C-alpha positions in Angstrom: -32.7 -12.5 -33.3 -34.2 -11.1 -36.4 -37.4 -12.2 -35.2 -37.8 -10.8 -32.3 -35.9 -7.1 -33.9 -39.2 -8.0 -36.3 -41.2 -8.0 -33.8 -40.4 -4.7 -31.9 -40.5 -3.3 -35.2 -44.5 -4.5 -35.6 -45.5 -3.3 -32.4 -44.1 0.6 -33.0 -46.1 -0.2 -35.8 -49.1 -0.2 -34.7 -48.5 2.0 -31.4 -47.8 4.6 -34.2 -51.4 3.7 -35.8 -53.3 3.7 -33.2 -51.8 7.4 -32.7 -53.2 8.6 -36.1 -55.8 6.9 -35.4 -56.7 8.5 -31.9 -55.3 12.2 -33.3 -58.1 11.6 -36.6 -60.8 10.8 -33.6 -59.5 14.1 -31.7 -59.9 15.5 -34.4 -63.5 14.3 -36.6 -65.1 14.7 -32.9 -63.1 18.3 -32.4 -64.7 19.3 -35.9 -68.1 17.7 -35.3 -68.9 19.8 -31.7 -68.5 23.2 -33.8 
């Protein structure tokens, strides 16, 4: 039960990290364009 909850939390953390990484890449690429 606890282990399962932990893995779900890790997945959410991973998705958030990917999302911020994607936003950062978009920001950098848009800055490079201008």
